[in-house]
C-alpha positions in Angstrom: 60.2 -0.2 4.9 58.4 -2.8 7.1 56.7 -0.1 9.0 55.4 1.6 5.8 54.1 -1.8 4.6 52.4 -2.5 7.9 50.8 1.0 7.9 49.6 0.5 4.3 48.0 -2.9 5.2 46.3 -1.4 8.2 44.9 1.5 6.2 43.9 -0.8 3.4 42.1 -3.1 5.9 40.2 -0.2 7.4 39.1 1.0 4.0 37.9 -2.5 3.0 36.0 -3.0 6.3 34.5 0.5 5.9 33.4 -0.3 2.3 31.9 -3.6 3.5 29.9 -1.8 6.2 28.6 0.8 3.8 27.7 -1.7 1.1 26.1 -4.1 3.7 24.1 -1.2 5.1 22.8 -0.3 1.7 21.8 -3.9 1.0 19.9 -4.1 4.2 18.2 -0.8 3.6 17.2 -1.9 0.0 15.9 -5.2 1.4 13.9 -3.4 4.0 12.3 -1.1 1.5 11.6 -3.7 -1.1 10.2 -6.4 1.2 6.5 -6.8 0.7 4.3 -8.3 3.4 1.7 -10.8 2.2 -1.7 -9.3 2.3 -4.1 -9.5 5.2 -6.8 -10.4 2.8 -7.5 -10.3 -0.9 -10.8 -9.4 -2.6 -11.9 -9.8 -6.2 -13.2 -6.7 -8.1 -15.6 -7.4 -10.9 -15.1 -4.6 -13.4 -12.6 -2.7 -15.4 -9.7 -0.7 -14.0 -11.3 2.6 -15.1 -14.5 1.7 -13.2 -12.4 1.0 -10.1 -10.6 4.3 -10.4 -14.0 6.1 -10.9 -15.4 4.3 -7.8 -12.4 5.4 -5.7 -12.7 9.0 -7.0 -16.5 9.0 -6.2 -15.9 7.7 -2.7 -13.2 10.3 -2.1 -15.5 13.1 -3.2 -18.6 11.8 -1.4 -17.2 10.7 1.9 -14.5 11.9 4.3 -11.6 9.9 3.0 -8.1 11.0 1.9 -6.4 8.9 -0.8 -2.7 8.8 -1.4 -0.9 7.0 -4.3 2.2 5.3 -3.0 3.8 3.3 -5.8 3.3 1.3 -9.0 5.1 -2.0 -9.8 5.2 -4.2 -12.8 4.6 -3.3 -16.4 1.4 -1.8 -17.7 -1.1 -3.1 -18.9 -0.3 -6.6 -17.8 0.9 -7.9 -14.5 1.2 -4.7 -12.6 0.1 -3.3 -9.2 -0.9 0.1 -7.8 -0.2 0.6 -4.1 -2.2 3.3 -2.3 -3.4 4.3 1.1 -6.8 5.6 2.3 -7.2 7.6 5.5 -10.7 7.7 7.0 -12.3 10.4 9.2 -11.6 8.2 12.3 -7.8 8.3 11.6 -7.7 4.7 10.4 -5.3 4.1 7.6 -5.7 1.3 5.1 -2.7 0.3 3.0 -4.1 -1.3 -0.3 -3.0 -2.5 -3.7 -4.9 -3.5 -6.7 -3.3 -5.8 -9.3 -4.1 -6.5 -12.9 -3.4 -10.0 -14.1 -3.3 -10.0 -17.9 -6.4 -7.8 -17.9 -8.6 -10.7 -16.8 -9.3 -9.6 -13.3 -8.6 -7.1 -10.6 -7.5 -8.2 -7.2 -7.7 -5.7 -4.3 -5.3 -6.6 -1.5 -5.6 -5.2 2.1 -1.9 -5.0 3.0 -2.0 -3.1 6.3 -4.4 -1.5 8.7 -3.5 1.2 11.3 -5.4 3.0 14.0 -3.3 6.2 14.0 -5.1 7.7 17.1 -4.0 4.8 19.3 -0.9 3.8 17.4 -2.1 0.2 16.8 -2.5 -2.1 13.8 0.0 -3.5 11.4 0.6 -6.0 8.6 -0.2 -9.7 8.2 3.0 -10.6 10.2 1.7 -8.8 13.3 -0.4 -10.5 16.0 -2.0 -7.2 17.1 -5.7 -7.9 17.7 -6.6 -4.4 16.4 -5.8 -5.7 12.9 -8.9 -8.0 13.0 -11.1 -5.1 14.2 -9.8 -2.7 11.5 -10.1 -5.4 8.8 -13.8 -5.9 9.8 -14.4 -2.2 9.7 -12.8 -2.0 6.3 -14.9 -4.9 4.9 -18.1 -3.6 6.3 -17.6 0.0 5.3 -15.0 1.1 2.8 -14.8 -2.2 0.8 -18.5 -2.3 0.3 -18.3 1.2 -1.1 -15.4 0.3 -3.4 -17.2 -2.7 -4.7 -20.7 -1.1 -4.9 -20.2 2.7 -4.8 -23.1 5.0 -4.2 -24.2 6.8 -7.4 -25.3 10.4 -7.4 -29.1 10.8 -7.5 -30.3 11.6 -11.0 -31.4 15.2 -11.5 -35.1 15.6 -11.6 -36.6 17.4 -14.6 -38.8 20.2 -13.7 -42.3 18.9 -13.9 -45.2 21.1 -14.7 -48.6 19.9 -13.4 
């Protein structure tokens, strides 16, 4: 009887430790996926969300950029964020989000920058010097286009002289 009880306690102990390892692993994994790095920089967009989306669509169709929607958080229409990435023709990837705060303003956040050719870059917690270079490239190029997108030239009417 004592041997059966000892075997039962051993098996029960193994099951409990196994469950703790599985649950702990899931908690670590969930924490990893839900952790959000603070942005590298934040920028104010003056306009409506629909205008921002139109600007992004115009840039995508006019230039050599690939856009990818990643996630949305919060509750529409107030206090929500849209996370997305942009890949440029030089294989630089920009991880961005825009947030609506009670429909008063739109904040664009540069969350991460990556040079995919050279496997460099990162988030705000990284001390990789490439981040500063890619941030400058983003601000001087893509950000200016997002804030002030090029407009198609108006079509000329046929003039008869």
